[in-house]
C-alpha positions in Angstrom: 0.0 0.0 0.0 1.2 3.5 -0.7 1.9 6.0 2.0 -1.1 7.6 3.7 -0.9 11.2 4.7 -3.0 13.9 6.3 -2.5 17.6 5.7 -3.7 20.4 8.0 -4.7 23.1 5.5 -5.7 26.8 5.7 -7.0 28.7 2.7 -7.6 32.4 2.7 -9.7 33.8 -0.1 -9.1 37.5 -0.6 -11.2 39.9 -2.7 -8.7 41.5 -5.2 -10.7 44.7 -5.2 -10.8 44.9 -1.4 -7.6 43.8 0.4 -9.4 43.9 3.7 -12.1 41.4 2.7 -11.1 37.7 3.3 -12.7 34.4 3.9 -10.8 31.6 5.7 -11.4 27.9 5.1 -9.8 25.5 7.6 -9.7 21.7 7.4 -7.8 18.5 7.1 -7.1 16.5 4.0 -6.5 12.8 4.1 -5.6 10.8 1.0 -6.5 7.1 1.0 -5.6 4.6 -1.8 -8.3 2.4 -3.2 -7.8 -1.2 -4.2 -7.7 -1.7 -8.0 -7.7 2.0 -8.7 -5.0 4.6 -9.3 -7.3 7.3 -8.2 -7.5 7.7 -4.4 -10.3 8.6 -2.1 -10.0 12.1 -0.5 -11.4 12.8 2.9 -11.7 16.3 4.2 -12.8 17.0 7.8 -13.0 19.5 10.7 -10.6 17.8 13.1 -7.5 15.6 12.6 -8.8 12.8 14.8 -12.3 12.5 13.3 -10.8 12.6 9.8 -8.3 9.9 10.6 -11.0 7.8 12.4 -13.3 8.0 9.4 -10.5 7.1 7.1 -9.7 4.1 9.3 -13.3 2.8 9.1 -13.2 3.2 5.3 -9.9 1.3 5.1 -11.3 -1.4 7.3 -14.2 -1.9 4.9 -11.9 -2.0 1.9 -9.6 -4.6 3.5 -12.3 -7.3 2.8 -12.3 -6.8 -1.0 -9.7 -6.7 -3.8 -11.6 -4.3 -6.1 -14.3 -1.7 -5.8 -16.5 -1.0 -8.8 -18.4 2.1 -7.4 -16.9 4.0 -4.5 -20.1 6.0 -4.0 -22.3 3.0 -3.5 -19.8 0.6 -1.9 -19.7 2.3 1.5 -22.4 2.7 4.1 -21.3 6.3 4.5 -23.8 7.4 7.2 -23.4 4.3 9.2 -19.6 4.6 9.3 -19.7 8.3 10.1 -22.1 7.7 12.9 -19.8 5.1 14.3 -17.0 7.7 14.4 -19.0 10.6 15.9 -21.5 9.1 18.2 -22.1 9.8 21.0 -19.3 12.1 22.2 -18.3 14.0 19.1 -21.6 15.5 18.0 -22.6 16.3 21.6 -19.4 18.1 22.5 -18.1 19.3 19.1 -21.3 20.2 17.1 -19.2 22.0 14.4 -17.7 18.7 13.3 -18.1 18.1 9.6 -16.8 15.6 7.0 -16.7 15.3 3.2 -15.5 12.6 0.9 -14.4 13.1 -2.7 -13.6 10.7 -5.6 -12.4 11.9 -9.0 -12.9 15.5 -7.8 -16.6 15.0 -7.0 -18.2 14.9 -3.6 -19.6 11.4 -2.8 -20.6 12.0 0.9 -20.8 14.9 3.3 -22.2 15.6 6.8 -22.8 19.0 8.4 -21.7 22.3 6.8 -18.3 22.5 5.1 -17.0 25.4 3.1 -18.0 25.4 -0.6 -14.4 26.2 -1.5 -13.3 22.6 -0.7 -15.7 21.3 -3.4 -14.1 23.7 -5.9 -10.5 22.9 -4.9 -11.0 19.2 -5.1 -12.3 19.5 -8.7 -9.2 21.5 -9.5 -6.9 19.1 -7.7 -8.3 16.1 -9.7 -8.2 18.0 -13.0 -4.7 19.2 -12.4 -3.4 15.7 -11.6 -5.2 14.3 -14.7 -3.8 16.9 -17.1 -0.4 16.9 -15.4 0.2 20.5 -16.6 2.6 22.5 -14.5 1.1 25.8 -15.6 -2.3 24.8 -14.2 -1.8 24.4 -10.6 -5.0 23.7 -8.5 -4.9 27.2 -6.8 -4.6 29.0 -10.1 -7.3 26.8 -11.5 -9.6 27.6 -8.5 -8.9 31.4 -8.9 -9.9 31.1 -12.6 -13.1 29.1 -11.7 -14.1 31.9 -9.3 -13.4 34.5 -12.0 -15.8 32.7 -14.3 -18.4 33.1 -11.6 -17.7 36.9 -11.5 -15.5 36.8 -8.4 -11.9 38.1 -8.5 -10.1 36.4 -5.7 -6.6 35.7 -4.6 -6.2 32.4 -2.8 -3.5 31.9 -0.2 -2.7 28.4 1.0 -0.9 27.1 4.1 -0.3 23.4 4.5 1.4 21.3 7.2 1.8 17.5 7.5 -0.1 16.3 10.5 0.1 12.6 10.0 2.0 10.2 7.7 1.9 6.4 7.6 4.2 4.0 5.7 5.1 0.3 5.9 7.5 -2.4 5.0 7.5 -6.2 5.4 7.7 -6.3 9.2 6.3 -3.0 10.6 4.0 -0.1 10.2 5.4 3.3 11.0 3.5 6.5 11.5 4.3 10.0 12.6 2.0 12.6 14.3 3.0 16.2 14.2 1.0 18.5 16.5 1.3 22.0 17.8 0.1 22.5 21.3 0.9 25.3 23.8 4.2 25.2 25.6 5.5 21.8 24.4 6.1 19.5 21.5 3.6 16.8 20.6 5.5 15.2 17.7 6.2 11.5 17.9 6.9 8.5 15.7 5.3 5.1 16.4 6.4 1.7 15.1 4.0 -1.2 15.2 5.5 -4.6 14.7 4.1 -8.0 13.9 3.3 -10.0 17.0 4.7 -13.5 16.1 3.3 -15.0 19.3 -0.3 -14.6 18.0 0.5 -14.3 14.3 -1.1 -10.9 14.2 0.2 -8.2 11.8 -0.9 -4.6 12.3 -3.2 -3.1 9.7 -3.1 0.4 8.4 -6.6 1.1 9.8 -5.5 0.0 13.2 -2.5 2.4 13.1 -4.8 5.2 12.0 -7.2 4.5 14.8 -4.3 4.5 17.3 -3.1 7.9 15.9 -6.6 9.3 16.1 -6.9 8.2 19.8 -3.6 9.9 20.6 -4.4 13.1 18.8 -7.8 13.4 20.4 -6.4 12.4 23.8 -3.7 15.1 23.5 -6.4 17.7 22.7 -8.5 16.5 25.7 -5.5 16.9 28.0 -4.8 20.4 26.7 -8.4 21.4 27.2 -8.5 20.1 30.7 -5.2 21.8 31.5 -6.6 25.1 30.4 -9.4 24.7 32.8 -7.1 25.2 35.7 -9.4 27.7 37.3 -12.4 25.4 37.0 -13.6 23.5 40.0 -12.6 19.8 39.9 -16.2 18.7 40.0 -17.3 21.0 37.1 -19.4 19.2 34.5 -17.1 20.2 31.6 -14.0 18.8 33.3 -15.8 15.6 34.2 -17.0 15.1 30.6 -13.5 15.7 29.2 -11.8 13.5 31.8 -14.2 10.7 31.1 -13.5 10.9 27.4 -9.8 11.0 28.0 -10.0 7.8 30.2 -12.0 6.1 27.4 -9.3 7.0 24.8 -6.6 5.8 27.2 -8.4 2.5 27.5 -8.7 2.2 23.7 -4.9 2.9 23.3 -4.0 0.3 25.9 -6.1 -2.3 24.2 -4.2 -1.8 20.9 -0.9 -1.8 22.8 -1.8 -5.2 24.3 -2.4 -6.6 20.8 0.7 -5.4 19.0 4.4 -4.8 19.7 4.6 -1.0 19.7 7.6 1.3 20.2 7.5 5.1 20.4 10.1 7.8 19.6 11.1 9.9 21.5 8.6 8.5 24.0 4.9 7.6 24.5 2.8 10.7 24.9 1.9 11.3 28.5 -1.6 12.8 28.9 -1.1 13.7 32.5 2.2 15.5 31.8 0.6 17.4 28.9 -2.3 18.4 31.2 0.1 19.6 33.9 2.3 21.6 31.6 -0.7 23.3 29.9 -2.2 24.2 33.3 1.1 26.0 34.2 1.0 28.3 31.2 
């Protein structure tokens, strides 16, 4: 399988005729290969962990087949997305959204996402298909808006947030996060467990990464609530979620031989450091 990567993206659309007018579109972009096809599935989402978790569920479904005739009808999109978001995500992060694209066209979406993402995915696919250096996706998107009577300048900022690769004996993934006052970048290696003849799957690695990313975010949020009372409802909800994520991580760690570099993320330490800022 090819490498799987997630980009954290920020687009700013500025009105050429008014330098003070700008619209920002934020999101994450995950590229997932499809069996029997050279054209990948693109997932865009509000948060890194939900985007990765949804991608993990899609990969899990694809692991049972060797070829997919129709991407749009193959997946039970709503069922898989509900599995990712219920019950915690939608109750506590109502702005969560997701969108899936294939061949530049949307095949699934839930909740509001910026219309710009639909435009840029069309341009991304067309650019890759034509392989013309003078027709980069951003330029193509600007031209598309111009045809609609809107003169815009598009600025893009992208950072790798997650990357996964493999070889014959291990899966290796890296998570790159920015959190206040500390580094949250780590590399994880998952090895085959010869005792139980169990090899780690890509979707398991993505699920583990999603748990860590969300867990780190939960720890940071709890840390920032240093002035809250310990029995506050918000702290209790986040602490309960963090405990659930920790349990999920431990279950995966019991199944596979996993090594971390430089070290295993420590949620309590992250919470402590954040509370001292």
